[in-house]
C-alpha positions in Angstrom: -9.9 -29.9 10.9 -11.3 -28.5 7.5 -13.0 -25.3 9.1 -10.2 -24.6 11.2 -7.5 -24.5 8.4 -10.3 -22.3 6.0 -10.4 -20.0 9.1 -6.9 -19.7 9.6 -6.6 -19.1 5.7 -9.5 -16.3 6.3 -7.7 -14.6 9.2 -4.3 -14.3 7.5 -6.3 -13.1 4.3 -7.7 -10.4 6.4 -4.2 -9.4 8.1 -2.2 -9.2 4.6 -5.5 -7.4 2.9 -5.4 -4.9 5.8 -1.5 -4.5 4.6 -2.8 -3.8 1.3 -5.3 -1.4 1.9 -2.8 1.1 3.8 -0.7 1.0 0.7 -4.2 1.2 -1.8 -5.2 4.1 0.3 -2.0 5.8 -0.2 -2.6 5.4 -4.0 -6.2 7.0 -3.5 -5.0 9.7 -1.8 -2.4 11.0 -4.2 -4.7 10.4 -7.0 -7.3 12.4 -5.2 -4.8 15.5 -4.5 -3.0 15.4 -8.2 -4.9 13.2 -10.1 -1.6 11.3 -10.8 -1.7 7.4 -10.7 1.8 7.1 -8.7 3.5 4.0 -9.7 6.9 4.6 -7.9 5.0 3.6 -4.9 6.1 -0.1 -4.5 9.8 1.0 -4.2 8.7 3.7 -1.5 7.2 0.7 0.3 10.7 -1.0 0.0 12.8 2.1 1.0 10.9 2.7 4.6 11.8 -1.2 5.3 15.1 -1.0 4.1 15.8 1.9 6.7 14.6 0.2 9.5 16.6 -2.8 8.8 19.7 -0.9 8.2 19.3 1.0 11.6 17.7 -1.8 13.7 21.5 -2.9 14.4 22.6 0.2 15.7 19.4 1.8 17.6 16.3 0.5 19.0 13.3 -0.8 16.8 11.3 1.7 17.7 13.6 4.3 16.7 14.2 2.4 13.5 10.6 2.6 12.9 10.3 6.2 13.2 13.6 6.8 11.1 11.9 4.3 8.1 8.8 6.1 8.2 10.3 9.3 8.2 12.4 8.2 5.2 9.5 6.9 3.2 7.5 10.5 4.2 10.5 12.2 3.1 11.2 10.4 -0.1 7.6 10.9 -1.1 7.5 14.4 -0.3 10.9 14.7 -2.6 9.3 13.1 -5.3 6.5 15.5 -5.5 8.4 18.8 -4.6 11.1 17.9 -6.7 9.7 16.4 -9.9 5.6 16.0 -10.1 4.8 19.6 -8.9 7.0 21.0 -11.7 5.4 19.1 -14.5 1.5 19.4 -13.2 -1.0 20.0 -15.7 1.0 17.6 -18.2 -1.2 14.8 -19.7 -1.6 12.2 -17.2 0.1 9.7 -19.1 3.3 11.6 -18.9 2.8 11.8 -15.5 2.2 8.2 -14.7 5.4 7.4 -17.3 7.4 10.0 -14.8 6.5 7.8 -11.6 7.4 4.6 -13.3 10.8 6.1 -14.1 11.3 7.2 -10.7 10.1 3.8 -9.2 12.7 2.0 -11.5 15.6 4.4 -10.2 14.7 3.8 -6.0 14.4 0.2 -6.7 17.7 -0.2 -8.6 19.5 1.9 -6.2 17.7 -0.3 -3.4 18.4 -3.5 -5.0 21.9 -2.5 -5.1 21.9 -1.4 -1.3 20.7 -4.9 -0.1 22.5 -6.9 -2.9 22.1 -10.7 -2.3 21.4 -9.9 1.6 18.3 -11.0 3.2 17.9 -8.0 5.9 15.8 -8.6 9.2 13.7 -5.7 10.4 14.5 -6.6 14.2 10.2 -6.6 14.9 9.7 -7.1 18.6 7.2 -10.0 17.1 9.8 -11.8 15.3 8.8 -15.5 14.0 6.6 -16.0 17.2 3.6 -18.0 16.2 0.3 -17.7 18.6 -2.8 -19.6 18.8 -5.9 -17.2 19.2 -9.4 -19.4 19.3 -7.1 -22.3 18.2 -5.9 -20.6 15.2 -2.3 -20.9 14.4 -1.0 -17.6 13.2 2.0 -15.3 13.0 2.2 -12.9 15.6 3.1 -10.1 13.1 0.3 -10.7 11.2 -2.2 -10.3 14.3 -0.5 -6.8 15.1 -1.2 -6.3 11.5 -5.0 -6.8 12.0 -4.8 -4.3 14.8 -2.4 -1.7 13.7 -3.5 -1.3 10.0 -7.5 -0.3 10.8 -6.3 2.1 13.6 -3.8 4.0 11.0 -7.0 3.9 8.5 -9.1 5.2 11.3 -7.1 7.9 12.2 -6.9 8.9 8.4 -10.2 9.1 8.0 -11.1 11.1 11.1 -8.5 13.6 9.6 -10.2 13.3 6.4 -13.6 14.2 7.8 -12.6 16.4 11.0 -9.5 18.7 10.2 -9.1 21.7 7.8 -6.4 19.6 6.0 -9.1 16.5 5.0 -11.8 19.9 3.8 -9.0 21.2 1.4 -8.0 17.6 0.4 -12.1 16.7 -0.5 -12.2 20.2 -2.1 -9.1 19.8 -4.5 -10.3 16.3 -5.4 -13.7 17.8 -6.2 -12.6 20.9 -8.3 -8.8 22.0 -8.0 -9.4 25.0 -10.1 -12.4 26.6 -7.9 -10.6 25.1 -4.7 -7.7 27.1 -5.6 -9.5 30.5 -6.3 -11.2 29.9 -2.7 -7.9 29.9 -1.1 -6.9 26.4 -0.8 -3.2 26.1 -1.7 -3.0 22.9 -4.0 0.5 22.4 -3.7 0.6 22.3 0.1 -2.6 19.7 -0.2 -0.4 17.9 -2.9 2.6 17.3 -0.9 0.4 16.4 2.1 -1.1 13.5 0.0 2.3 12.3 -1.3 3.8 12.6 2.4 0.8 10.8 3.6 1.0 7.9 1.4 4.6 7.5 2.4 4.0 6.9 5.8 1.6 4.6 5.5 3.8 2.9 2.7 6.4 2.5 5.4 4.3 0.9 7.9 3.2 -1.6 5.6 6.6 -2.6 4.4 7.1 -3.4 7.5 4.6 -6.0 7.8 5.1 -7.3 4.2 8.7 -7.8 5.3 7.6 -9.7 8.8 7.7 -13.5 9.4 6.5 -15.5 7.6 8.3 -13.6 5.0 12.0 -14.0 5.3 12.9 -10.4 5.9 13.8 -7.7 3.5 14.4 -8.4 0.0 13.6 -6.2 -3.4 10.5 -8.7 -3.7 8.9 -6.5 -1.2 8.5 -3.9 -4.0 6.5 -6.7 -6.1 4.8 -7.9 -3.3 3.5 -4.0 -2.6 2.2 -4.0 -6.2 -0.6 -6.7 -5.3 -1.9 -3.2 -3.8 -2.6 -1.9 -7.4 -5.5 -4.2 -8.0 -7.0 -3.8 -4.4 -7.1 0.2 -5.6 -8.2 -0.6 -9.0 -11.3 -2.9 -7.6 -12.2 -0.1 -5.0 -12.3 2.6 -7.3 -9.6 5.0 -8.0 -10.8 7.7 -5.8 -12.5 6.2 -3.0 -10.5 5.2 0.3 -13.4 3.2 1.6 -13.2 1.3 -1.9 -9.6 1.0 -1.4 -10.0 -0.7 2.0 -12.3 -3.2 0.8 -10.2 -4.0 -2.7 -7.2 -4.5 -0.2 -9.4 -7.4 2.1 -11.0 -8.6 -1.0 -7.5 -9.1 -2.8 -5.9 -10.3 0.5 -8.7 -12.8 1.3 -8.9 -14.2 -2.2 -5.2 -14.6 -2.5 -4.8 -16.4 0.9 -7.5 -18.6 0.2 -6.2 -19.6 -3.5 -2.6 -20.2 -1.9 -4.2 -22.4 1.0 -6.1 -24.6 -1.4 -3.3 -24.2 -4.1 -3.1 -28.3 -4.1 -6.6 -28.6 -4.8 -6.5 -25.9 -7.8 -3.2 -27.7 -9.3 -5.2 -28.1 -12.7 -5.0 -24.0 -13.2 -1.5 -24.7 -12.9 1.2 -23.3 -10.0 1.3 -20.4 -8.6 -2.2 -19.1 -8.3 -2.1 -17.1 -5.2 0.5 -14.9 -6.8 -1.7 -14.0 -10.1 -5.6 -14.1 -7.8 -5.0 -9.8 -7.1 -4.9 -9.5 -10.9 -7.4 -12.2 -11.9 -9.9 -10.3 -9.6 -9.2 -7.1 -10.7 -9.9 -8.2 -14.1 -13.3 -9.9 -13.2 -14.5 -6.8 -11.3 -13.3 -4.6 -14.3 -15.6 -6.6 -16.6 -18.6 -5.8 -14.5 -17.8 -2.5 -13.0 -15.3 -0.2 -14.9 -14.8 2.6 -12.8 -14.2 -0.2 -9.9 -16.8 -1.1 -7.2 -16.6 2.3 -5.0 -15.2 4.6 -7.5 -16.8 7.6 -9.4 -18.0 7.4 -13.1 -15.0 7.8 -15.5 -12.3 9.1 -13.1 -9.8 7.5 -15.0 -8.9 5.1 -18.0 -5.5 3.4 -17.5 
C-alpha cells in the first residue's frame, strides 16, 4: 500500500543519507582543520572503491576493503602532504581551485582505469533483498544504516575524548593560538585529510552497492550530492553534516519515488533535489542550519 511504499522510500532515504553524511563529515573535518573546501573528495570516494573492486578478484572481500580504505587514506594524506601543506596561508579561492584541479586529474586517471567496464565490489550482501518489518530493501542499504552511524559515533567519540580531538578543536577555533600552545597544525591537518579519506572509501562501497550497477566513474558524481548536505548543515559542523546528509538523502529518495506524480516539474527531479534543498536552506540561513556565523562564502 501507499504507507508501506512511503516507509520504504523513507528508510532508503535514511540509508543513502547516512552514506552522504560520511562524505559530508569528511568535508567538515578537512574544513575545520585546514580551512579548505576540498573539492577533490568525489574522486577520492571513487579511488577507494576502485581499489576494492580491482583486488576483490584476487583476495577476500575484507582484505580488499582494508586495501581500499588504506588507498583512499593514503591518497588524501598525499594530497595534503605534497600539495595543500605547501600552499597553506594562500588565498582560500586558490586552495579551492587547486583541489578542483586535483579532482580532475584523479578522476580522469580513474576513469581511464575503469574504461567502459562496470566493476563489482564483491561485497558479501550482493544484490540480496530483505524484508524487515514487511518493507522491501536491498541488504546493502540496511548494512549502510548500521555501519555509517557506528563509524560516525566512533569519530564523534574520538573528537570529544582524545588529544587528537582536542588539538583539532583548538586548531579550528584559533589556529595561531593553538600553534603557540604547541599544537602541531600540520599533523592535525594530515590526520583530518586521512580521516576524510577513510570515510570516503566506506561511503564509496555503499554508493557502488546494489541497487547501483557497480563501480563506474558516476560514483564520483553521486558522491557530490554530499556537497549540498555539507553546506545545508553548515561548513564547520559535524552534527550539521549528519543532519544535512539525512535531509538530502530522504528528500532525494522521496522525490525520486514519487517522480511519476511530479512530471510537471520535469524528469530527473531526484538528482537535482539535493541542490534545490541547498538553495532553499541558504536563502533562509546563509551559514547553513548549524554553521558558525560567517565561516565561509563560496
